[in-house]
C-alpha positions in Angstrom: 26.4 111.1 130.8 26.9 110.6 134.5 28.7 112.5 137.3 30.6 111.0 140.3 32.4 112.8 143.1 35.6 110.8 142.9 37.6 108.5 140.5 36.8 104.8 141.0 36.4 101.3 139.6 33.0 100.3 138.4 31.2 97.5 136.5 29.5 98.5 133.3 26.7 96.0 132.4 24.6 95.7 129.3 22.8 92.8 127.6 22.9 93.1 123.8 24.4 90.9 121.0 25.2 93.7 118.5 26.6 96.7 120.3 29.6 98.9 120.7 30.1 100.8 124.0 32.6 103.6 124.6 33.5 105.2 127.9 35.0 108.7 127.6 35.8 107.9 123.9 37.5 104.6 124.6 35.8 101.3 123.4 35.1 99.0 126.3 32.7 96.6 124.5 32.5 95.6 120.9 30.2 92.7 119.9 28.7 91.5 116.7 28.1 87.9 117.8 24.6 86.5 118.4 26.0 84.1 121.1 27.5 86.9 123.2 25.0 89.2 124.8 25.7 89.5 128.6 28.5 92.0 129.2 30.0 92.9 132.5 33.2 94.8 132.2 35.4 96.6 134.7 36.0 100.2 133.9 37.6 103.3 135.6 35.2 106.2 136.1 36.8 109.7 136.2 36.0 112.3 138.8 33.2 114.5 137.5 31.5 114.0 134.2 31.8 110.7 132.3 30.4 110.0 128.8 29.0 106.6 127.9 28.2 106.1 124.2 26.2 103.1 123.0 26.1 102.3 119.3 23.6 99.6 118.4 24.5 97.5 115.4 22.2 95.7 113.0 22.1 91.9 113.4 19.9 88.9 113.6 17.3 89.4 116.3 19.0 92.6 117.5 16.9 94.9 119.7 17.0 98.6 118.9 18.2 99.5 122.4 19.1 98.1 125.8 19.7 99.8 129.2 23.2 100.3 130.5 23.9 99.7 134.2 26.7 100.8 136.5 27.7 99.2 139.8 30.6 99.7 142.1 33.3 97.0 142.5 31.1 95.1 144.9 28.1 95.0 142.6 26.2 97.7 144.6 24.7 100.9 143.5 27.4 103.6 143.1 27.0 106.2 145.8 26.3 109.8 144.7 26.1 108.9 141.0 24.1 111.5 139.1 22.6 111.1 135.6 20.6 113.6 133.6 16.8 113.1 133.7 15.8 115.5 130.9 17.1 116.9 127.7 18.3 120.2 129.3 20.3 118.4 131.9 21.8 116.1 129.3 22.8 119.1 127.1 24.3 120.9 130.1 26.4 117.9 131.1 27.5 117.3 127.5 28.8 120.9 127.3 30.6 120.5 130.7 32.2 117.3 129.4 33.5 119.1 126.3 35.0 121.9 128.4 36.6 119.3 130.7 38.0 117.4 127.8 39.4 120.6 126.1 36.9 120.3 123.2 35.6 123.5 121.7 35.5 125.4 118.4 39.1 126.5 118.8 40.7 123.6 120.6 40.6 119.8 120.8 42.4 117.4 123.2 43.4 113.8 122.4 44.9 111.5 125.1 46.7 108.2 125.1 44.9 105.7 127.3 47.1 104.1 129.9 47.7 100.3 129.4 45.4 100.0 126.4 47.3 101.2 123.3 44.3 103.4 122.5 43.4 107.1 122.0 40.6 108.9 123.7 38.5 110.1 122.0 38.8 107.9 118.9 36.6 110.1 116.8 36.3 113.9 116.4 34.4 116.2 114.1 36.1 119.4 112.8 35.0 122.0 110.4 37.0 122.1 107.1 39.5 124.9 106.6 39.6 126.0 110.3 42.7 126.5 112.4 42.6 124.9 115.9 44.9 124.2 118.8 45.5 120.4 119.2 46.6 119.1 122.6 48.0 115.6 122.9 48.6 114.1 126.4 50.4 110.9 127.2 49.5 109.6 130.7 50.7 106.1 129.7 54.0 104.5 130.7 54.8 103.8 127.0 56.1 106.2 124.4 53.5 107.6 122.0 53.1 110.2 119.3 50.2 111.3 117.2 50.2 111.5 113.4 47.3 112.7 111.2 47.3 111.3 107.7 45.3 111.6 104.5 42.2 109.4 104.1 43.0 105.8 103.5 46.8 106.1 104.0 47.2 104.9 107.7 48.4 101.4 106.7 51.0 102.9 104.2 52.3 105.3 106.8 52.2 102.7 109.5 54.3 100.3 107.5 56.8 103.0 106.8 57.1 103.7 110.5 57.6 100.0 111.2 60.5 100.0 108.8 62.1 102.8 110.7 62.8 100.4 113.6 66.0 99.5 111.7 67.2 103.1 111.4 69.7 104.3 113.9 68.2 107.8 113.8 64.6 106.7 114.1 64.2 108.2 117.6 65.8 111.5 116.5 63.2 111.6 113.7 60.4 110.8 116.3 59.4 107.7 114.3 57.7 110.0 111.7 58.5 108.6 108.3 59.0 110.8 105.2 55.6 110.7 103.4 53.4 113.2 101.7 50.4 111.4 103.3 51.3 112.9 106.7 49.6 116.2 107.3 50.4 116.8 111.0 52.5 115.1 113.7 53.7 115.5 117.3 57.1 114.4 118.6 57.4 111.2 120.7 56.1 111.8 124.2 57.3 110.0 127.3 55.1 109.2 130.2 53.2 112.3 131.6 54.3 114.5 128.8 52.1 116.7 126.7 52.3 118.5 123.4 50.3 121.5 122.1 50.4 122.8 118.5 48.3 124.5 115.9 46.5 122.3 113.3 45.2 123.5 110.0 42.1 121.4 109.3 42.1 120.2 105.7 39.8 122.1 103.3 38.5 118.9 101.8 35.8 117.0 103.8 36.5 113.4 104.6 37.7 110.9 107.2 41.3 111.6 108.2 42.9 108.8 110.3 45.3 109.5 113.2 47.7 106.9 114.5 50.6 106.4 116.9 53.5 105.6 114.6 55.8 104.0 117.1 56.5 100.6 115.6 53.6 98.2 116.0 51.3 100.7 117.8 49.6 102.0 114.7 47.8 98.7 114.1 45.6 99.2 117.1 46.2 102.7 118.3 44.2 104.8 115.9 41.3 107.1 115.5 39.4 109.3 113.0 38.9 113.0 112.4 35.8 113.6 110.4 36.2 116.9 108.5 32.9 118.5 107.4 31.9 121.6 105.5 
C-alpha cells in the first residue's frame, strides 16, 4: 500500500524472474521466464491510496521475495509518497483502500481499465448465498459490459457472444447471448457510464468467471469471483 497526494505517472521497478505484479487490481508485470528479471514499467498512480500486489511464482532459481521500487517519471524519489511501516498502518490503509474502491460486505465495485481491455480488480472474494450491490464503471472510451458466468463456462459464453456480431439486434440485446451459464449481466456501457444492480451470490462455492462479452473482448477482459462458504 502507498499514498500519494495527486494522480501521476511513475516507474515501478522490480528484479525477479518469476513474478506477477498488480497495481490496484490490474496486472502490470507477468513473468515466468528465467531470462527476464529486470522490470521497469510505467504506471499511473491514483490520488490517495494505491495497492501493489506482488505474487511470487515457483521457478528455477527463483527467490522467495524481492523489493518493489517506485520512482517518478524522471527516475527520482516520488515526493510525499507514504507507505505503511507497521502492521497496524498497513491494515488501516487496506481498509481505506476498500472503502475508496467501494468494497465492503454489502457492496463491490468493478471498473474497466482505460486503454487496456481489462477489469480492476480482476479477483474478488464473496461469501456464498449473500446478496450484494454490484457497481460497474466504464471510464474507458470503448463499449463494455460485465457478465458473470458459471465455473468453466467463460469460453462457451464468449464464443456465443462472438457469434452475435452477425445479428442485427445484437446491440439491442446488449451482446448478452442466451445461455443458462450466465448468472448475472449488465447492459453495454458507453464511456463514463456506470451501472448498479443487486447480485445474488451463488450458494455453491467455486470460481465464477466474469467477462466483457462485446465481441473479442472476452478473450482478454476477464476476472474471477471466488465464492466461499
